[in-house]
C-alpha positions in Angstrom: 0.0 0.0 0.0 1.4 3.3 -1.1 -1.5 5.6 -0.3 -3.7 6.7 2.6 -7.1 8.3 2.6 -7.6 11.3 4.9 -11.1 12.1 6.0 -11.9 15.7 7.2 -15.1 17.5 7.9 -15.6 21.2 7.0 -18.3 23.7 8.0 -18.4 27.5 7.8 -18.4 29.7 10.8 -20.7 32.7 10.1 -20.7 35.6 9.7 -17.1 35.8 8.5 -17.3 32.3 6.7 -14.1 31.0 8.3 -13.7 27.2 7.8 -13.8 24.9 10.8 -11.9 21.8 9.8 -11.9 18.6 11.8 -9.6 15.7 11.0 -11.6 12.5 11.3 -8.9 10.0 10.5 -6.5 8.3 8.1 -7.6 5.0 6.4 -6.0 2.3 4.4 -8.7 2.1 1.7 -11.4 4.3 0.2 -14.0 1.8 1.5 -12.7 2.3 5.1 -12.9 6.1 4.6 -16.5 5.9 3.5 -17.3 3.5 6.4 -15.9 6.1 8.8 -18.1 8.8 7.2 -21.2 6.6 7.6 -20.4 6.1 11.3 -19.9 9.9 11.9 -22.6 11.3 9.7 -25.4 11.1 12.4 -23.3 12.5 15.2 -24.0 16.1 16.5 -22.6 18.7 14.3 -21.6 16.3 11.5 -25.3 15.5 10.8 -25.8 19.2 9.8 -23.5 18.6 6.8 -23.4 14.8 6.3 -22.6 14.6 2.6 -19.3 13.8 0.9 -18.2 17.0 -0.8 -17.7 16.9 -4.6 -14.6 19.0 -5.1 -15.8 20.0 -8.6 -18.9 21.9 -7.3 -18.3 25.6 -6.6 -20.8 27.8 -4.7 -21.8 29.1 -1.3 -21.3 26.4 1.2 -19.9 24.1 -1.5 -17.1 23.0 0.9 -19.3 22.0 3.8 -19.3 18.3 4.6 -16.9 15.4 4.5 -13.8 15.5 2.4 -11.8 12.5 1.3 -8.2 13.1 0.0 -5.8 10.4 -1.1 -2.1 10.9 -0.3 0.9 9.0 -1.3 3.1 7.9 1.6 6.6 9.2 2.0 6.0 12.1 -0.4 5.9 15.8 0.3 2.5 17.3 -0.4 2.9 21.0 0.3 6.0 22.2 -1.3 5.4 25.7 -2.4 5.5 27.4 1.0 2.9 29.9 2.1 2.2 33.6 2.8 0.0 34.9 5.6 -2.1 37.9 4.7 -2.9 40.5 7.3 -5.9 42.9 7.2 
């Protein structure tokens, strides 16, 4: 196995629309990731946004729900650095 599936849950904090992201877990297979979502989807908070997010959909609230990301093991995933913007 060379990959892992990361499950996170995202919802927006209003009025500023900041994202609240929770790491659910890391799983060996896509099937295990979906099983975790099924277990969590009825829990308080998660049940307000129980769907798996389709990353191709864009719109208000489009990112709210469960996200599954596949990552290759022993590989850097964020290599470009970052810049923090201040108001």
